[in-house]
N, C-alpha and C positions, 0 to 999 in steps of 0.2 A: 699745911696752907699756907701758914707765913708762910715758907720756902717759898708757894707762886706768886706771893707777891713781891720778896724780895726777888726775883728772877726777875720779873718785870721792870722792879725798879729799878736792875742791873743792865736790862735790855734798852732801858730809857737813857741812862746815863752816856753806854757807848754809841746812841745815835745821836747826840746832842756833839759828841766828841768830836766827831767827825767832822774836816773839813767840805766833802761833797756835799749837793744840794740835796734837800730830802723833803718831802712833804712833807704837811701838816699833819699834826698829830690829832689823832682822832680824840671825840667825845670822853670814851672809855679810856683811852691815855693819859689824857687831863684829869681825870678823876683821881689814876691814881698815883702821876706824879704830884698832885698835890696831898696824897695821903704820905707820900714814900716823903714829901719835905718838910710834913708833921702839923699840914692844915688839916687836922680830920673834919672839922667842922664841914669845910668847902667842899672836902672831898667826898663826905655823908649828904651833901644838898645834892651836887654835880651827879649822884651814883641812884639816889633816890630819883631825878627827875628823868633819869635814861631810864629807870625799871617802870616809871608810870607807862613811859612809850613801849616798855614791850620786851627793851634788850636784856635778856637771860644772863649776860656776863655781868650786867649792872648787880644783877640780885646776889651772884654768887660770890662777887666784891664784899659787897653791903655783910655777906653772912661770914667772910672773911672777917672784915671790919670787928663785928660785933663778938666774934669770935675773940678777936685780940684782945678786948676788952671783957672779956671773963660774960658774954651775954651768949649760952648755948642756944637757951629758948627760941632768941630770937634767930640767933644764926640759922637754926633748922630752917626757919619759917620760910628764908630769904635763901636758905639750899633746895627747900621745896619748890618753891616758885620756878626757880631756875631749874631743873631737874623735871620738873612738868611742861617745859618747853624745853624739855629736849639736853642742855646742857650736861653733856657725862662727867664732869668733873666736878660739878653740885652730886648727882650723886654718889660720886669715887667719896666725896665729903660727907653725905650724911651716912655712908659705911663705918665711918672713920669715929662719925659720932656715937654711932651705937655700938660700934662694938669696944672701944674706949671710954664707954659710961657716960658720956659729960653732962647729957640729961639725967642722973639720977641714978640710973641705974646698965649693968650691962645686958644688949641685947645683939645675942649673935644672929639667931634668925632675919631679926631684918636688917641689920647687918647687912647679913650674904643678901637678903633681896635687894638690895640697894649697888653690893658688888655686882651681884649677875646683871642687873640692867646696866651697869656701867662698860662689863666688859661686854656686853650684847650689841651695844653701841660703840665699840671699838677702842675702850679704854684700856693700855696695858697692866695698870698697876690693876684695875679692876680683874684683871685675866688672873691675876697672876692669886690676887687674894682670894677669887672663887674657886683657883685651883688649888689651892693651902687648906679652903675650909671643905672639897668634897675630901683632899688627901688624908685630913684628920678626922674628920664625919665631924666636924667643929661648926654647929651653925647652918647643916647641911649635911643628907645622908651620905655616911661614909661611901665614898664611889669612885676607886683607882681610876676607871677610864673615864669619867668625866675627867677629874683632876688632870689625865695624862692629855686628857685634848686643849681644856684652856690654859696649860702649862706648853704645849705647843704653840698654840696661839700665842701666846707672852712671848714666846720663845721666836715667832716668827717677826713678831713686834721690836726685834731687839732686847727685848730682856734677857740678860747675860744671867744672871740666877737660877730662870725659868731656863734657858739654855743647859745649863749646865743637869739641871734637876729633868728632865725630861731624854737628856742622852744616859743619867743612871734611873731612869726608867727601863729604856729600851738593853741596856745592859743585864737590868737583871730580869727584867720580862714582867714588872711592878705594873699591872694596869693595863699592859697591854702586850703583844708578842715578842720572845727576847730576840733582838736582833742587832748583830754588834755590828754593822755595818750602819746603822743608823744610830747605836750610842756613839761609834768613833765619829761624824759627821756631825753629832751635835756638840761633842765635845772639844773638836777640832772650832765649831763657831766659838763658842763661849771661850777657848783658849785666844782667840785673833782678838777677842774682845775685851782680853786682860785678865778673865778669870785666872785664880793663882793656882787651884786644884787640877784644871784639865789637862794641862798639858802630861802633868803625871800619869794621868788617867789615860791619853791617850798611849804610852809607855807603858804602863801596864797591858792595852790589850794587844798591843804589837808583840810582847815577851808572852800571852797568852796564845795570840795565833801561830808565833814561831814554833811555840812547844808542842803546841797540837797539829801541828805539818811536820815536825820535824822526825827523820827515817828512824823505826828502836835502833 
């Protein structure tokens, strides 16, 4: 969550550095910029005003600020309001709060609930977390088919780790019918996206196929 704030701050610095004309910053961007400059009170006042107007991103960022200041209960309240308005990043944040035990105890079923909602809302990290929960039976029923479904969706969304994992599942028939063609496809996608192990797996599958088709 701190990373989300830093990425937004870096985006703003890049925007200010360009010489091209740019549109005025939105109110939420102004508040984030104030926080990045160290004006915590000013940023909070701006975000609270935006939250009262019903902007879920403002509640989410108030939650991020509360976590930075060691107030996980306040963070949860803000994240819940943002999540209730359909803000999927806040759903992911709630899952992380409960998985990490930031609220006093680790609660994996509740974490899984929020991860699943984030996944269904299109959040790629939520898809990965949901797939892993089903793959390990951690906070969710052990269900390799469900794990494969969510890893596949995350792979389609560009997550390199999920691309490798769904390739491995197709290679071994783990949770899905074994399909070496699909295994090669996803290993190839993972390799193209920088996964270091995927090129070796591609070569390994090619050698297996050559061995299977070589004449006696």
